[in-house]
C-alpha angles and dihedrals in degrees: 000000000000116000114245109240113234117237115247116254115255109271114242120256119256115284095241090064091065090053095047090049089054092049092049089051093051093047089050092053090045094055093043087052092053090045092053094049092048089058101040113148101228092205094050090045090054091050092050089050092050091048092053091046092054096042103040105012086225091146098056097044096098129212092294094070092064110019141275100262111140095245098041094045092050089051093051091050089055088053089051092053089048087055092051090050089051090050090053092053096051113292098116097157143358111297098018118136111252113224111249096223136026088241090058091049094050089047091055091049093049091048089052088050095049090050086050091051091047094053089048089048093056090053092048090048093053088051091052090051090050092050093047094239098136111136091018101072126040118211124213128168137200131175088274108044151346115252131211114199122199122185117245093230089064094055108030142029114236112293093001133114094196113112113241115243088236093057093056097080089053093049089048091056092045091050089054090052094045090055087066087066099035088133091063125081109257125197132195120203127185119206133185138188121256095259109125117243115245131179093354136118090259124062100209142006093261090064091044096052092045090051094052096049087048088053092054092044093052092048094051095045091049093049107035139047095249118138110243090213087064097048122071129180135201145167119235096179117200097325099097108051120173095192140030112290089202091078131059090233091050093049091048088053091050093053096080147124119229123199116196128198112199119218123233093256099051122122090227 
């Protein structure tokens, strides 16, 4: 019986085809990578970064954990900057929940500031009661500060920046109270109504309000232990009314001096 002849094995393709196929795969991966980077979700990226930071602590290792090569150390510094950014948006320590959006982080910061102001306002109100200043000083709060408001008629005669004698005991008590918060920034603002100045030392309400805030500033600095570097003063003229200037009562309310005590979390 005749032997059956075996078929020859298929000849391998040319060598250049293997190289070409590898090149095509690399190009495909390259373009897929470019596409994925162009559509990255910033919010999801932040969450992934925070997860890695909490699980592996790779963002807080510093350059010494990898080496001090130029490219490597630069990359690590960028990772450290990323961790600082994550901290600023809510990741204060390991295990804390990172806010999903910047608006949520801002809301949390503002809530903390309001709570700080409320706590400060309670202490200030107790001090006002101790000094028997009820009905003389009004208290308001914001997320940045606690504000004390004194009516201008209590402090000054019309068109004058000279403090009345009867107002000095009140300022003495306020000075004692402010010394308890001497580490905080304190701001003194003078305000007026919109009645034009005529025949007075000051040509306009801007100068008058600035002079009045300076008078209060000088008295407090001279009679307390407040650090002048922590106290600022300014005149706001007629531009920030709190009542209607068309009535005598409203104008009287607008003639005022405001003293603000900024809380420890304020952005001032």
